[in-house]
Steps between C-alpha positions, in 0.01 A plus 500: 500500500772246560771755582270653761459163673875435501572848637248457782637157590854636508396798712327265745823305540694824549247617760536171694878531491480863615266409788735221610791744497306786664511721189210708377438627148304820452230436240429873466853554365481202262361523145434270207644571156369287213790453259451370146705484182195461276509772235137449396360616831491875538627650823148621589341157441773325697458728798122444492563131568482478876681238701408404854819453698477491879748566779390465865146424370482845339488563126806680365455807283582458133721764343601605148851589614709395795807645664750235606844590636463847351413376150153558358368199305185468293279214379738424209791466747709758321653827605254736326335586833842569652599723207167689519544551875856627455394741224219635720749564780730690263227731370 
C-alpha cells in the first residue's frame, strides 16, 4: 500500500529528528487510524484492512476510533464516534 510506505518514511524522518533533539515518542501510546471517504467500503471491511505502520521499530496498533484532543474520531473522520461517546456518558 502506497500510503503505508509514505507513512513509514515520514515516521522514520520524525524519529531521526526526535533522536537528534533528545525526544522520545512512546509507541505504546500511539495508534493508527485508517481514514477513508469511500462509501462503497463498509466499516467492517475497511477495518479488516490492516496497515503496517512502525514507530521505534515496533508496529503500531490499528484502531477503529481514536481520541485526539478530547474528540473521538472514527474511520470516516466524522463526529459520529464523538456523539456516541457523549451519549454513553449521559446515560
